[in-house]
C-alpha angles and dihedrals in degrees: 000000000000124000122201113219116244094016092068094113108092124217095256091055092047089050092048091049089050090055098040099042097072090048091049090051089053088058100259101158095201090053090048090052092049093046091051090050093050091049092049095044106034095153100052093096 
């Protein structure tokens, strides 16, 4: 399975980040944790 560099984030992750990011910016600690996880593990989905 090949992975192209830079396009490693899959659509579901991008969508999740889109949803979580505003919550994280509002100070939701669970959202911040999730966002951090998605950023650190972009290819787990």
